[in-house]
PDB file of N, CA, C and O in Angstrom:
ATOM      1  N   MET A   1     -24.915  -9.341  15.220  1.00  0.00           N
ATOM      2  CA  MET A   1     -24.029 -10.036  15.845  1.00  0.00           C
ATOM      3  C   MET A   1     -23.526 -10.186  16.406  1.00  0.00           C
ATOM      4  O   MET A   1     -22.498  -9.914  15.787  1.00  0.00           O
ATOM      5  N   PRO A   2     -23.038 -10.621  17.832  1.00  0.00           N
ATOM      6  CA  PRO A   2     -21.896 -10.783  19.085  1.00  0.00           C
ATOM      7  C   PRO A   2     -21.455 -11.369  18.838  1.00  0.00           C
ATOM      8  O   PRO A   2     -21.586 -12.335  18.087  1.00  0.00           O
ATOM      9  N   HIS A   3     -20.293 -10.710  19.783  1.00  0.00           N
ATOM     10  CA  HIS A   3     -19.334 -10.735  19.477  1.00  0.00           C
ATOM     11  C   HIS A   3     -18.667 -11.162  21.312  1.00  0.00           C
ATOM     12  O   HIS A   3     -19.251 -10.926  22.370  1.00  0.00           O
ATOM     13  N   ALA A   4     -17.555 -11.708  21.151  1.00  0.00           N
ATOM     14  CA  ALA A   4     -16.825 -12.194  22.791  1.00  0.00           C
ATOM     15  C   ALA A   4     -16.707 -10.854  23.298  1.00  0.00           C
ATOM     16  O   ALA A   4     -16.697  -9.808  22.650  1.00  0.00           O
ATOM     17  N   PRO A   5     -16.635 -10.991  24.330  1.00  0.00           N
ATOM     18  CA  PRO A   5     -16.394  -9.502  25.285  1.00  0.00           C
ATOM     19  C   PRO A   5     -14.694  -9.150  25.792  1.00  0.00           C
ATOM     20  O   PRO A   5     -13.862  -9.775  26.450  1.00  0.00           O
ATOM     21  N   GLY A   6     -14.708  -8.089  25.241  1.00  0.00           N
ATOM     22  CA  GLY A   6     -13.761  -7.422  25.571  1.00  0.00           C
ATOM     23  C   GLY A   6     -12.326  -7.942  23.704  1.00  0.00           C
ATOM     24  O   GLY A   6     -11.136  -8.142  23.461  1.00  0.00           O
ATOM     25  N   TRP A   7     -13.660  -7.887  23.021  1.00  0.00           N
ATOM     26  CA  TRP A   7     -12.372  -8.072  21.541  1.00  0.00           C
ATOM     27  C   TRP A   7     -12.793  -6.753  20.772  1.00  0.00           C
ATOM     28  O   TRP A   7     -12.458  -6.529  19.609  1.00  0.00           O
ATOM     29  N   ASP A   8     -13.963  -5.465  21.950  1.00  0.00           N
ATOM     30  CA  ASP A   8     -14.229  -4.880  20.786  1.00  0.00           C
ATOM     31  C   ASP A   8     -13.088  -3.544  20.278  1.00  0.00           C
ATOM     32  O   ASP A   8     -12.952  -2.824  19.289  1.00  0.00           O
ATOM     33  N   HIS A   9     -12.465  -3.720  21.499  1.00  0.00           N
ATOM     34  CA  HIS A   9     -10.700  -3.004  20.896  1.00  0.00           C
ATOM     35  C   HIS A   9      -9.868  -3.558  22.114  1.00  0.00           C
ATOM     36  O   HIS A   9      -9.604  -3.130  23.238  1.00  0.00           O
ATOM     37  N   TRP A  10      -9.525  -4.880  21.287  1.00  0.00           N
ATOM     38  CA  TRP A  10      -8.225  -5.980  21.443  1.00  0.00           C
ATOM     39  C   TRP A  10      -6.974  -4.998  21.571  1.00  0.00           C
ATOM     40  O   TRP A  10      -6.256  -5.035  22.571  1.00  0.00           O
ATOM     41  N   TRP A  11      -6.765  -4.189  20.600  1.00  0.00           N
ATOM     42  CA  TRP A  11      -5.045  -3.392  20.930  1.00  0.00           C
ATOM     43  C   TRP A  11      -5.120  -2.375  21.955  1.00  0.00           C
ATOM     44  O   TRP A  11      -4.384  -1.389  21.912  1.00  0.00           O
ATOM     45  N   LEU A  12      -5.846  -2.532  22.744  1.00  0.00           N
ATOM     46  CA  LEU A  12      -6.262  -1.492  24.626  1.00  0.00           C
ATOM     47  C   LEU A  12      -6.077  -1.993  25.535  1.00  0.00           C
ATOM     48  O   LEU A  12      -5.958  -1.475  26.645  1.00  0.00           O
ATOM     49  N   SER A  13      -5.958  -4.125  25.003  1.00  0.00           N
ATOM     50  CA  SER A  13      -6.407  -4.457  26.267  1.00  0.00           C
ATOM     51  C   SER A  13      -4.933  -4.806  26.357  1.00  0.00           C
ATOM     52  O   SER A  13      -4.096  -5.057  25.491  1.00  0.00           O
ATOM     53  N   THR A  14      -4.853  -4.705  28.458  1.00  0.00           N
ATOM     54  CA  THR A  14      -3.551  -4.971  29.019  1.00  0.00           C
ATOM     55  C   THR A  14      -3.490  -6.503  29.126  1.00  0.00           C
ATOM     56  O   THR A  14      -2.546  -6.832  29.844  1.00  0.00           O
ATOM     57  N   ASP A  15      -4.359  -7.807  28.530  1.00  0.00           N
ATOM     58  CA  ASP A  15      -4.419  -8.897  28.968  1.00  0.00           C
ATOM     59  C   ASP A  15      -3.727  -9.544  27.641  1.00  0.00           C
ATOM     60  O   ASP A  15      -3.356 -10.709  27.787  1.00  0.00           O
ATOM     61  N   VAL A  16      -3.504  -8.953  26.375  1.00  0.00           N
ATOM     62  CA  VAL A  16      -2.095  -9.090  25.594  1.00  0.00           C
ATOM     63  C   VAL A  16      -0.894  -9.112  25.876  1.00  0.00           C
ATOM     64  O   VAL A  16      -1.007  -8.251  26.749  1.00  0.00           O
ATOM     65  N   PRO A  17       0.108  -9.337  25.895  1.00  0.00           N
ATOM     66  CA  PRO A  17       1.809  -8.341  25.604  1.00  0.00           C
ATOM     67  C   PRO A  17       1.426  -7.618  24.379  1.00  0.00           C
ATOM     68  O   PRO A  17       0.760  -7.791  23.359  1.00  0.00           O
ATOM     69  N   LEU A  18       2.225  -6.644  25.005  1.00  0.00           N
ATOM     70  CA  LEU A  18       2.793  -5.124  24.002  1.00  0.00           C
ATOM     71  C   LEU A  18       3.795  -6.511  22.562  1.00  0.00           C
ATOM     72  O   LEU A  18       3.800  -6.649  21.339  1.00  0.00           O
ATOM     73  N   SER A  19       4.191  -6.921  23.284  1.00  0.00           N
ATOM     74  CA  SER A  19       5.413  -7.805  22.319  1.00  0.00           C
ATOM     75  C   SER A  19       4.567  -8.641  21.331  1.00  0.00           C
ATOM     76  O   SER A  19       4.944  -8.986  20.211  1.00  0.00           O
ATOM     77  N   THR A  20       3.649  -8.856  21.765  1.00  0.00           N
ATOM     78  CA  THR A  20       2.295  -9.662  20.966  1.00  0.00           C
ATOM     79  C   THR A  20       2.164  -8.998  19.977  1.00  0.00           C
ATOM     80  O   THR A  20       2.689  -9.229  18.888  1.00  0.00           O
ATOM     81  N   LYS A  21       0.758  -7.234  20.517  1.00  0.00           N
ATOM     82  CA  LYS A  21       0.823  -6.893  19.808  1.00  0.00           C
ATOM     83  C   LYS A  21       1.578  -6.325  18.338  1.00  0.00           C
ATOM     84  O   LYS A  21       1.071  -6.021  17.258  1.00  0.00           O
ATOM     85  N   GLY A  22       2.801  -6.326  18.734  1.00  0.00           N
ATOM     86  CA  GLY A  22       4.250  -5.342  17.504  1.00  0.00           C
ATOM     87  C   GLY A  22       4.760  -6.807  17.166  1.00  0.00           C
ATOM     88  O   GLY A  22       5.985  -6.912  17.114  1.00  0.00           O
ATOM     89  N   PHE A  23       4.034  -7.923  16.936  1.00  0.00           N
ATOM     90  CA  PHE A  23       4.594  -9.162  16.226  1.00  0.00           C
ATOM     91  C   PHE A  23       3.784  -9.461  15.692  1.00  0.00           C
ATOM     92  O   PHE A  23       4.153 -10.162  14.750  1.00  0.00           O
ATOM     93  N   TRP A  24       2.729  -9.334  15.728  1.00  0.00           N
ATOM     94  CA  TRP A  24       1.281  -9.217  15.304  1.00  0.00           C
ATOM     95  C   TRP A  24       1.383  -7.272  14.078  1.00  0.00           C
ATOM     96  O   TRP A  24       1.026  -7.198  12.902  1.00  0.00           O
ATOM     97  N   GLY A  25       1.739  -6.532  14.605  1.00  0.00           N
ATOM     98  CA  GLY A  25       2.377  -5.321  13.614  1.00  0.00           C
ATOM     99  C   GLY A  25       3.360  -5.538  12.769  1.00  0.00           C
ATOM    100  O   GLY A  25       3.203  -5.020  11.663  1.00  0.00           O
ATOM    101  N   ILE A  26       4.031  -5.958  12.887  1.00  0.00           N
ATOM    102  CA  ILE A  26       5.231  -6.588  12.105  1.00  0.00           C
ATOM    103  C   ILE A  26       4.579  -7.557  11.057  1.00  0.00           C
ATOM    104  O   ILE A  26       4.689  -7.284   9.862  1.00  0.00           O
ATOM    105  N   GLY A  27       3.986  -8.539  11.412  1.00  0.00           N
ATOM    106  CA  GLY A  27       3.835  -9.170  10.425  1.00  0.00           C
ATOM    107  C   GLY A  27       2.744  -8.902   9.466  1.00  0.00           C
ATOM    108  O   GLY A  27       2.643  -9.497   8.393  1.00  0.00           O
ATOM    109  N   ILE A  28       1.773  -7.812   9.962  1.00  0.00           N
ATOM    110  CA  ILE A  28       1.000  -7.185   8.480  1.00  0.00           C
ATOM    111  C   ILE A  28       1.977  -6.681   8.060  1.00  0.00           C
ATOM    112  O   ILE A  28       2.706  -7.464   7.449  1.00  0.00           O
ATOM    113  N   LEU A  29       2.365  -5.523   8.139  1.00  0.00           N
ATOM    114  CA  LEU A  29       3.362  -4.875   7.987  1.00  0.00           C
ATOM    115  C   LEU A  29       4.240  -5.668   7.046  1.00  0.00           C
ATOM    116  O   LEU A  29       3.807  -5.605   5.896  1.00  0.00           O
ATOM    117  N   MET A  30       5.130  -6.257   7.148  1.00  0.00           N
ATOM    118  CA  MET A  30       6.279  -7.567   6.049  1.00  0.00           C
ATOM    119  C   MET A  30       4.762  -8.216   5.818  1.00  0.00           C
ATOM    120  O   MET A  30       4.775  -9.221   6.530  1.00  0.00           O
ATOM    121  N   LEU A  31       3.702  -8.148   5.289  1.00  0.00           N
ATOM    122  CA  LEU A  31       2.601  -9.670   4.073  1.00  0.00           C
ATOM    123  C   LEU A  31       2.341  -7.325   3.714  1.00  0.00           C
ATOM    124  O   LEU A  31       2.609  -6.995   2.558  1.00  0.00           O
ATOM    125  N   THR A  32       2.171  -6.874   4.082  1.00  0.00           N
ATOM    126  CA  THR A  32       1.680  -5.535   2.194  1.00  0.00           C
ATOM    127  C   THR A  32       2.905  -5.141   1.996  1.00  0.00           C
ATOM    128  O   THR A  32       2.900  -4.179   1.229  1.00  0.00           O
ATOM    129  N   LEU A  33       4.503  -5.591   2.507  1.00  0.00           N
ATOM    130  CA  LEU A  33       5.538  -5.010   1.612  1.00  0.00           C
ATOM    131  C   LEU A  33       5.168  -6.432   0.697  1.00  0.00           C
ATOM    132  O   LEU A  33       4.585  -6.087  -0.331  1.00  0.00           O
ATOM    133  N   SER A  34       5.250  -7.135   0.735  1.00  0.00           N
ATOM    134  CA  SER A  34       5.716  -8.271   0.657  1.00  0.00           C
ATOM    135  C   SER A  34       4.423  -8.396  -0.933  1.00  0.00           C
ATOM    136  O   SER A  34       4.826  -8.764  -2.037  1.00  0.00           O
ATOM    137  N   LEU A  35       3.329  -8.109  -0.734  1.00  0.00           N
ATOM    138  CA  LEU A  35       2.423  -7.488  -1.499  1.00  0.00           C
ATOM    139  C   LEU A  35       2.740  -6.725  -3.052  1.00  0.00           C
ATOM    140  O   LEU A  35       3.028  -6.923  -4.233  1.00  0.00           O
ATOM    141  N   VAL A  36       2.480  -5.858  -2.167  1.00  0.00           N
ATOM    142  CA  VAL A  36       3.702  -4.321  -2.988  1.00  0.00           C
ATOM    143  C   VAL A  36       4.787  -4.774  -3.861  1.00  0.00           C
ATOM    144  O   VAL A  36       4.733  -4.642  -5.084  1.00  0.00           O
ATOM    145  N   ASN A  37       5.844  -5.344  -3.198  1.00  0.00           N
ATOM    146  CA  ASN A  37       6.693  -5.952  -3.649  1.00  0.00           C
ATOM    147  C   ASN A  37       6.084  -6.579  -5.385  1.00  0.00           C
ATOM    148  O   ASN A  37       6.056  -6.049  -6.496  1.00  0.00           O
ATOM    149  N   PHE A  38       5.690  -7.867  -4.886  1.00  0.00           N
ATOM    150  CA  PHE A  38       4.702  -8.621  -6.131  1.00  0.00           C
ATOM    151  C   PHE A  38       4.237  -7.703  -6.875  1.00  0.00           C
ATOM    152  O   PHE A  38       4.821  -7.698  -7.959  1.00  0.00           O
ATOM    153  N   VAL A  39       3.533  -7.004  -6.795  1.00  0.00           N
ATOM    154  CA  VAL A  39       2.891  -5.982  -7.877  1.00  0.00           C
ATOM    155  C   VAL A  39       3.682  -5.390  -8.542  1.00  0.00           C
ATOM    156  O   VAL A  39       3.901  -5.577  -9.739  1.00  0.00           O
ATOM    157  N   LYS A  40       4.425  -4.260  -7.512  1.00  0.00           N
ATOM    158  CA  LYS A  40       5.791  -3.699  -8.398  1.00  0.00           C
ATOM    159  C   LYS A  40       6.534  -4.382  -9.805  1.00  0.00           C
ATOM    160  O   LYS A  40       6.708  -3.911 -10.929  1.00  0.00           O
ATOM    161  N   TYR A  41       7.001  -6.156  -8.997  1.00  0.00           N
ATOM    162  CA  TYR A  41       7.455  -6.981  -9.835  1.00  0.00           C
ATOM    163  C   TYR A  41       6.841  -7.668 -11.540  1.00  0.00           C
ATOM    164  O   TYR A  41       7.314  -7.828 -12.665  1.00  0.00           O
ATOM    165  N   ARG A  42       5.161  -7.973 -10.629  1.00  0.00           N
ATOM    166  CA  ARG A  42       4.310  -8.020 -12.034  1.00  0.00           C
ATOM    167  C   ARG A  42       4.390  -6.504 -12.796  1.00  0.00           C
ATOM    168  O   ARG A  42       4.692  -6.801 -13.951  1.00  0.00           O
ATOM    169  N   PHE A  43       4.316  -5.601 -12.751  1.00  0.00           N
ATOM    170  CA  PHE A  43       4.057  -3.809 -13.534  1.00  0.00           C
ATOM    171  C   PHE A  43       5.956  -3.911 -14.387  1.00  0.00           C
ATOM    172  O   PHE A  43       6.248  -3.841 -15.580  1.00  0.00           O
ATOM    173  N   ASP A  44       6.817  -4.082 -13.242  1.00  0.00           N
ATOM    174  CA  ASP A  44       7.723  -4.068 -13.874  1.00  0.00           C
ATOM    175  C   ASP A  44       8.468  -5.676 -15.098  1.00  0.00           C
ATOM    176  O   ASP A  44       9.535  -5.634 -15.711  1.00  0.00           O
ATOM    177  N   ASN A  45       7.775  -6.504 -15.088  1.00  0.00           N
ATOM    178  CA  ASN A  45       7.986  -7.559 -16.527  1.00  0.00           C
ATOM    179  C   ASN A  45       7.222  -7.608 -16.774  1.00  0.00           C
ATOM    180  O   ASN A  45       7.106  -8.734 -17.257  1.00  0.00           O
ATOM    181  N   GLN A  46       5.819  -6.817 -16.876  1.00  0.00           N
ATOM    182  CA  GLN A  46       5.221  -6.347 -18.066  1.00  0.00           C
ATOM    183  C   GLN A  46       5.303  -5.228 -19.241  1.00  0.00           C
ATOM    184  O   GLN A  46       5.138  -5.037 -20.446  1.00  0.00           O
ATOM    185  N   GLN A  47       5.690  -4.607 -17.969  1.00  0.00           N
ATOM    186  CA  GLN A  47       7.047  -2.666 -18.594  1.00  0.00           C
ATOM    187  C   GLN A  47       7.761  -3.959 -19.581  1.00  0.00           C
ATOM    188  O   GLN A  47       7.445  -3.731 -20.748  1.00  0.00           O
ATOM    189  N   ARG A  48       8.530  -5.104 -19.491  1.00  0.00           N
ATOM    190  CA  ARG A  48       9.958  -4.787 -20.201  1.00  0.00           C
ATOM    191  C   ARG A  48       9.256  -6.057 -21.014  1.00  0.00           C
ATOM    192  O   ARG A  48       9.763  -6.313 -22.106  1.00  0.00           O
ATOM    193  N   VAL A  49       8.421  -6.667 -20.691  1.00  0.00           N
ATOM    194  CA  VAL A  49       7.469  -7.686 -22.176  1.00  0.00           C
ATOM    195  C   VAL A  49       7.247  -6.835 -23.331  1.00  0.00           C
ATOM    196  O   VAL A  49       7.279  -7.140 -24.523  1.00  0.00           O
ATOM    197  N   ASP A  50       6.997  -5.616 -22.731  1.00  0.00           N
ATOM    198  CA  ASP A  50       5.730  -4.670 -23.459  1.00  0.00           C
ATOM    199  C   ASP A  50       7.013  -3.839 -24.547  1.00  0.00           C
ATOM    200  O   ASP A  50       6.561  -4.028 -25.677  1.00  0.00           O
ATOM    201  N   ARG A  51       7.962  -3.272 -24.654  1.00  0.00           N
ATOM    202  CA  ARG A  51       9.128  -3.224 -24.448  1.00  0.00           C
ATOM    203  C   ARG A  51       9.994  -4.163 -25.194  1.00  0.00           C
ATOM    204  O   ARG A  51      10.955  -3.662 -25.779  1.00  0.00           O
ATOM    205  N   ILE A  52       9.782  -5.677 -25.287  1.00  0.00           N
ATOM    206  CA  ILE A  52      10.949  -6.106 -25.516  1.00  0.00           C
ATOM    207  C   ILE A  52      10.172  -6.159 -27.382  1.00  0.00           C
ATOM    208  O   ILE A  52      10.830  -6.262 -28.417  1.00  0.00           O
ATOM    209  N   ASN A  53       8.903  -6.069 -27.286  1.00  0.00           N
ATOM    210  CA  ASN A  53       8.060  -6.515 -28.494  1.00  0.00           C
ATOM    211  C   ASN A  53       7.070  -5.588 -29.402  1.00  0.00           C
ATOM    212  O   ASN A  53       6.119  -5.705 -30.175  1.00  0.00           O
ATOM    213  N   ARG A  54       8.014  -4.459 -28.734  1.00  0.00           N
ATOM    214  CA  ARG A  54       7.906  -2.797 -29.368  1.00  0.00           C
ATOM    215  C   ARG A  54       9.315  -3.744 -30.354  1.00  0.00           C
ATOM    216  O   ARG A  54       9.303  -4.517 -31.312  1.00  0.00           O
ATOM    217  N   ILE A  55      10.217  -3.248 -29.621  1.00  0.00           N
ATOM    218  CA  ILE A  55      10.985  -3.377 -30.218  1.00  0.00           C
ATOM    219  C   ILE A  55      11.589  -4.892 -31.509  1.00  0.00           C
ATOM    220  O   ILE A  55      12.374  -4.739 -32.445  1.00  0.00           O
ATOM    221  N   GLU A  56      10.980  -6.049 -31.146  1.00  0.00           N
ATOM    222  CA  GLU A  56      11.067  -7.018 -32.463  1.00  0.00           C
ATOM    223  C   GLU A  56      10.328  -6.124 -33.041  1.00  0.00           C
ATOM    224  O   GLU A  56      10.770  -5.395 -33.929  1.00  0.00           O
ATOM    225  N   GLU A  57       8.781  -6.060 -32.486  1.00  0.00           N
ATOM    226  CA  GLU A  57       7.742  -4.886 -34.595  1.00  0.00           C
ATOM    227  C   GLU A  57       8.456  -3.833 -34.781  1.00  0.00           C
ATOM    228  O   GLU A  57       7.931  -3.208 -35.703  1.00  0.00           O
ATOM    229  N   ALA A  58       9.388  -3.288 -34.394  1.00  0.00           N
ATOM    230  CA  ALA A  58      10.354  -1.887 -35.165  1.00  0.00           C
ATOM    231  C   ALA A  58      11.423  -3.396 -36.025  1.00  0.00           C
ATOM    232  O   ALA A  58      11.212  -3.928 -37.115  1.00  0.00           O
ATOM    233  N   ARG A  59      12.119  -3.585 -35.381  1.00  0.00           N
ATOM    234  CA  ARG A  59      12.734  -4.353 -36.439  1.00  0.00           C
ATOM    235  C   ARG A  59      12.502  -5.211 -37.506  1.00  0.00           C
ATOM    236  O   ARG A  59      13.072  -5.203 -38.597  1.00  0.00           O
ATOM    237  N   ASN A  60      11.352  -6.183 -36.992  1.00  0.00           N
ATOM    238  CA  ASN A  60      10.559  -6.822 -37.979  1.00  0.00           C
ATOM    239  C   ASN A  60       9.982  -5.802 -39.254  1.00  0.00           C
ATOM    240  O   ASN A  60      10.168  -6.147 -40.421  1.00  0.00           O
ATOM    241  N   GLU A  61       9.311  -4.597 -38.939  1.00  0.00           N
ATOM    242  CA  GLU A  61       9.163  -3.983 -40.152  1.00  0.00           C
ATOM    243  C   GLU A  61      10.375  -2.684 -41.107  1.00  0.00           C
ATOM    244  O   GLU A  61      10.194  -1.891 -42.031  1.00  0.00           O
ATOM    245  N   LYS A  62      11.439  -3.026 -40.343  1.00  0.00           N
ATOM    246  CA  LYS A  62      12.329  -2.468 -40.849  1.00  0.00           C
ATOM    247  C   LYS A  62      13.309  -3.257 -42.079  1.00  0.00           C
ATOM    248  O   LYS A  62      13.910  -2.786 -43.045  1.00  0.00           O
ATOM    249  N   LEU A  63      13.162  -4.737 -41.540  1.00  0.00           N
ATOM    250  CA  LEU A  63      13.277  -6.081 -42.338  1.00  0.00           C
ATOM    251  C   LEU A  63      12.840  -6.165 -43.180  1.00  0.00           C
ATOM    252  O   LEU A  63      13.561  -6.396 -44.151  1.00  0.00           O
ATOM    253  N   LEU A  64      11.063  -6.010 -43.425  1.00  0.00           N
ATOM    254  CA  LEU A  64      10.522  -5.694 -43.978  1.00  0.00           C
ATOM    255  C   LEU A  64      10.115  -4.545 -45.342  1.00  0.00           C
ATOM    256  O   LEU A  64       9.546  -4.648 -46.429  1.00  0.00           O
ATOM    257  N   GLU A  65      10.804  -3.394 -44.516  1.00  0.00           N
ATOM    258  CA  GLU A  65      10.738  -2.175 -45.718  1.00  0.00           C
ATOM    259  C   GLU A  65      12.518  -2.666 -46.759  1.00  0.00           C
ATOM    260  O   GLU A  65      12.713  -2.663 -47.974  1.00  0.00           O
ATOM    261  N   ASP A  66      13.383  -2.984 -45.715  1.00  0.00           N
ATOM    262  CA  ASP A  66      14.283  -3.205 -46.700  1.00  0.00           C
ATOM    263  C   ASP A  66      14.791  -3.970 -47.581  1.00  0.00           C
ATOM    264  O   ASP A  66      15.683  -3.893 -48.425  1.00  0.00           O
ATOM    265  N   TYR A  67      13.720  -5.067 -47.064  1.00  0.00           N
ATOM    266  CA  TYR A  67      13.675  -5.999 -48.027  1.00  0.00           C
ATOM    267  C   TYR A  67      12.698  -5.342 -49.305  1.00  0.00           C
ATOM    268  O   TYR A  67      13.179  -4.903 -50.350  1.00  0.00           O
ATOM    269  N   VAL A  68      11.118  -5.377 -48.962  1.00  0.00           N
ATOM    270  CA  VAL A  68      10.194  -4.897 -50.293  1.00  0.00           C
ATOM    271  C   VAL A  68      11.420  -3.309 -50.700  1.00  0.00           C
ATOM    272  O   VAL A  68      10.509  -2.488 -50.813  1.00  0.00           O
ATOM    273  N   GLY A  69      12.149  -2.836 -50.844  1.00  0.00           N
ATOM    274  CA  GLY A  69      12.904  -1.726 -51.344  1.00  0.00           C
ATOM    275  C   GLY A  69      14.133  -2.551 -52.379  1.00  0.00           C
ATOM    276  O   GLY A  69      14.557  -2.438 -53.529  1.00  0.00           O
ATOM    277  N   GLU A  70      14.353  -3.337 -51.292  1.00  0.00           N
ATOM    278  CA  GLU A  70      15.981  -4.915 -52.707  1.00  0.00           C
ATOM    279  C   GLU A  70      14.721  -5.338 -53.689  1.00  0.00           C
ATOM    280  O   GLU A  70      15.033  -4.969 -54.821  1.00  0.00           O
ATOM    281  N   ILE A  71      13.569  -5.895 -53.703  1.00  0.00           N
ATOM    282  CA  ILE A  71      13.063  -5.765 -54.753  1.00  0.00           C
ATOM    283  C   ILE A  71      12.937  -4.823 -55.224  1.00  0.00           C
ATOM    284  O   ILE A  71      13.649  -4.923 -56.223  1.00  0.00           O
ATOM    285  N   LYS A  72      12.425  -3.708 -55.235  1.00  0.00           N
ATOM    286  CA  LYS A  72      11.714  -3.051 -55.939  1.00  0.00           C
ATOM    287  C   LYS A  72      13.080  -2.184 -57.101  1.00  0.00           C
ATOM    288  O   LYS A  72      12.729  -1.840 -58.229  1.00  0.00           O
ATOM    289  N   ASP A  73      14.618  -1.925 -56.604  1.00  0.00           N
ATOM    290  CA  ASP A  73      15.809  -1.718 -56.925  1.00  0.00           C
ATOM    291  C   ASP A  73      15.640  -2.426 -58.147  1.00  0.00           C
ATOM    292  O   ASP A  73      15.401  -1.806 -59.184  1.00  0.00           O
ATOM    293  N   VAL A  74      15.779  -4.108 -58.118  1.00  0.00           N
ATOM    294  CA  VAL A  74      16.148  -4.597 -58.583  1.00  0.00           C
ATOM    295  C   VAL A  74      14.837  -4.515 -60.337  1.00  0.00           C
ATOM    296  O   VAL A  74      15.005  -4.376 -61.548  1.00  0.00           O
ATOM    297  N   ALA A  75      13.556  -4.718 -59.319  1.00  0.00           N
ATOM    298  CA  ALA A  75      12.642  -4.617 -60.418  1.00  0.00           C
ATOM    299  C   ALA A  75      12.383  -3.041 -61.773  1.00  0.00           C
ATOM    300  O   ALA A  75      11.540  -3.127 -62.666  1.00  0.00           O
TER     301      ALA A  75
END
């Protein structure tokens, strides 16, 4: 596939000012960091939901055991 001449090593080109390359680099770095933060937030949120569900299940199991134990004591 043909491409524009001089674009195979654009980061070495003297036609593009170094500040422009730096802005692109910072932009890519910021996008990468925001993606990492988003994935970490989603993972932490899922862990929090799972922990809450396990606590609720344990509480419900304890309540059920107490209720069944009270019925057996009455009978």
